[in-house]
C-alpha positions as CSV (number, residue, x, y, z in Angstrom):
1,M,0.2,-0.1,0.2
2,T,2.1,2.8,-1.1
3,N,-0.8,5.2,-2.5
4,S,-3.4,7.1,0.1
5,W,-6.4,6.5,-1.6
6,D,-5.3,3.0,-1.3
7,R,-5.3,2.9,2.5
8,P,-8.6,2.2,4.3
9,K,-11.0,5.1,5.6
10,L,-11.6,4.3,9.3
11,T,-13.9,5.8,11.4
12,I,-12.1,6.9,14.5
13,P,-13.4,8.8,17.8
14,K,-11.8,11.7,19.1
15,T,-9.9,10.4,22.6
16,K,-10.6,12.7,25.5
17,G,-7.1,13.6,25.2
18,E,-7.9,15.4,21.8
19,W,-10.6,16.9,23.1
20,I,-9.6,18.4,26.1
21,W,-6.0,19.8,23.6
22,D,-9.1,21.5,21.7
23,V,-10.5,22.9,24.2
24,I,-6.9,24.5,25.5
25,G,-6.3,25.6,22.0
26,Y,-9.5,26.9,20.8
27,F,-10.3,28.3,24.3
28,S,-6.8,30.0,24.2
29,F,-7.2,31.8,20.5
30,I,-10.8,32.8,20.6
31,G,-10.2,34.0,24.1
32,S,-7.4,35.9,22.6
33,I,-9.2,37.6,20.0
34,V,-12.0,38.7,22.1
35,L,-9.6,40.7,24.2
36,L,-8.6,42.1,20.7
37,V,-11.9,43.4,20.0
38,T,-12.6,44.2,23.4
39,V,-9.8,46.6,23.8
40,W,-9.3,47.8,20.1
41,H,-10.1,51.3,20.4
42,Q,-7.8,51.5,23.3
43,L,-4.6,50.2,21.5
44,P,-2.0,53.3,20.3
45,E,-1.5,53.4,16.4
46,Q,1.5,51.5,17.1
47,V,1.8,48.5,18.8
48,P,4.7,45.8,19.3
49,A,4.8,44.3,16.1
50,H,8.1,41.6,16.4
51,Y,10.1,40.1,19.1
52,N,13.5,39.0,18.8
53,G,15.1,35.5,20.1
54,A,15.3,36.8,23.6
55,G,11.4,38.1,23.5
56,E,12.3,41.6,23.2
57,V,10.3,44.3,20.8
58,D,12.9,44.9,17.8
59,R,10.0,46.3,15.9
60,W,6.5,48.6,16.4
61,G,4.3,48.8,14.2
62,S,0.5,49.5,13.2
63,K,-2.3,48.2,15.4
64,W,-3.9,46.4,11.9
65,E,-0.4,44.2,12.3
66,L,-2.5,42.2,14.8
67,L,-5.0,41.0,12.7
68,I,-1.9,39.1,11.2
69,L,-1.8,36.9,14.4
70,P,-5.6,35.8,14.5
71,G,-5.2,35.3,11.0
72,I,-2.2,32.8,10.3
73,G,-4.0,31.2,13.6
74,M,-7.4,30.5,11.2
75,F,-5.7,29.4,8.7
76,M,-3.4,27.1,10.3
77,L,-6.5,26.2,12.7
78,L,-8.9,24.9,9.2
79,L,-5.5,23.7,7.7
80,M,-4.7,21.1,10.5
81,Q,-8.2,20.4,11.6
82,T,-8.7,18.9,7.7
83,L,-5.9,17.3,7.8
84,E,-6.8,15.6,11.7
85,A,-9.8,14.6,9.7
86,F,-8.2,12.2,6.9
87,P,-5.4,10.5,9.1
88,E,-5.2,8.0,5.6
89,T,-3.5,11.1,3.6
90,H,-0.4,11.5,6.0
91,N,2.6,9.6,5.8
92,Y,3.4,6.3,7.3
93,P,6.4,3.8,7.1
94,S,6.4,0.9,5.1
95,R,5.4,-1.3,7.7
96,F,2.4,0.3,7.9
97,N,-0.5,-2.1,6.5
98,P,-4.5,-2.8,7.1
99,S,-3.7,-4.4,10.3
100,N,-2.2,-1.5,12.2
101,A,-3.9,1.2,10.3
102,R,-5.9,2.1,13.3
103,Q,-2.3,2.6,15.5
104,F,-0.5,4.9,13.3
105,Y,-3.7,6.9,12.2
106,L,-4.9,7.5,15.6
107,Q,-1.2,8.4,17.0
108,S,-0.8,10.7,13.9
109,R,-4.2,12.0,14.4
110,K,-3.0,13.0,18.4
111,V,0.3,14.2,17.1
112,L,-1.6,16.7,14.6
113,N,-3.8,17.8,17.0
114,Q,-1.7,18.6,20.0
115,V,0.6,20.8,17.7
116,K,-2.2,22.3,16.3
117,N,-3.5,23.6,19.8
118,I,0.1,24.3,21.0
119,C,0.1,26.5,18.4
120,L,-3.0,28.3,19.0
121,L,-1.6,28.7,22.3
122,L,1.4,30.1,20.8
123,F,0.0,32.4,18.8
124,S,-2.6,33.3,21.4
125,I,-0.3,34.3,24.0
126,I,1.6,36.5,21.3
127,L,-1.0,38.3,20.7
128,L,-1.6,38.5,24.4
129,E,1.7,40.3,24.8
130,S,1.9,42.3,21.9
131,I,-1.7,43.6,23.5
132,S,-0.4,44.3,27.1
133,G,2.7,45.7,25.4
134,A,0.9,48.3,23.7
135,L,-1.1,49.2,27.1
136,G,1.3,49.1,29.1
137,W,0.3,45.9,31.0
138,G,3.0,43.7,30.7
139,L,6.7,43.7,30.6
140,G,6.9,41.9,27.4
141,L,7.5,38.3,25.9
142,S,10.4,36.6,28.3
143,K,13.9,35.3,26.8
144,F,12.3,31.8,27.6
145,F,9.5,32.0,25.0
146,L,11.4,31.1,22.1
147,P,13.2,27.8,24.0
148,L,9.3,27.2,25.4
149,T,7.9,27.7,21.5
150,I,10.4,25.0,19.9
151,L,10.2,22.5,23.0
152,G,6.6,22.7,22.8
153,T,5.9,22.0,19.4
154,G,9.2,19.6,19.4
155,I,8.4,17.5,22.3
156,P,4.7,16.4,21.1
157,I,6.5,15.1,17.3
158,V,9.5,13.1,19.3
159,I,7.3,11.2,21.7
160,G,4.7,10.7,18.3
161,I,7.6,9.1,16.9
162,L,8.6,7.0,19.6
163,K,5.2,6.0,19.7
164,F,5.3,5.1,15.9
165,R,8.2,3.2,16.3
166,K,6.4,0.7,18.5
167,I,3.8,-0.1,16.4
168,K,4.2,-3.4,14.7
């Protein structure tokens, strides 16, 4: 089975863990958008628009640039949600077969679900930090944000790969 259209189409209900990740990701993402809408008229014309690796603002831009974060987040959400719905299209090792398809599909979907929701959470944090920086509420992103971002997205992928290796 080398082609994704030859793979079995299985209906696998979402796990409790996937639902929990979705609640965390969607709640934070929607919450950050609600916050942006709520404080829009209080925002100055210039807001933090970019952060360096140390989490310090290195460029200021129009408050309209804050709409880019929810826009990219929404695009990622829709794309990754669609990919979650069709795990038979994902890439699998050559040992993939109909007898282990369910395990591979579920594990692949779980990894994608976690990465999607961690990305939504990260976009929410960046938006929150930009809003709070513009309004003088906070000190900006800390120097730990970039390493936490790399670890936050990397760890689920590494764990997923290790779990894939255990599937016979």
